N, C-alpha and C positions, 0 to 999 in steps of 0.2 A: 683374635684381631689380626694376627699375622697372616692367617689364611685369607681373610677378607682383603687385606692390603695387597697380597699377592694376586688375588682374583682381579682387583681393580687395575693393578699394573698390567696384567695380561689383557684385560679389556682395552686399555689405552694402547697397548702395542698392536692389538688387532685393528683398532681404529686407525692408527697411524699407517699401518700397512695398506689398509683399504683406501685411505686418502691418496696414497702414492699411486694407486691403480686407477683412480678416477680419471676418465678422459674428458668428461663433459664440463668439468670446472676449469676455469682459466688458471694459468700458472700462479698468478698472484693469490687467488683464493686458496689453491692447494698449499701454498707456502704459509699463508696465515693460519690455516687449520692445522697444518703440521706443526707450526710453532706453538700453537695453543696446546696441542697434545703433548709435545715435548715438555712444556712447562708443567703440565699436569703430572706427567710421569716423574719429572724431577721433584715436584712437590711430594708425591707419594714416597719417593726415595728419602727425602728429608724427614718425613714423618717416621719412616722405618728406622732411620739412623737415631732419631731422638728416643725411640722406644727400646732400642737395643743397647 
């Protein structure tokens, strides 16, 4: 399970990095997507803390 959570966290980080590189989306859209990804990453971190 720890390996799967780490993989999910890595995927979210990669998505966040990609969102910051997108030039065709307007700034508001980028910020909303980035916020969603940040919340997802924080949620994964909370799950990890509860498991350890």
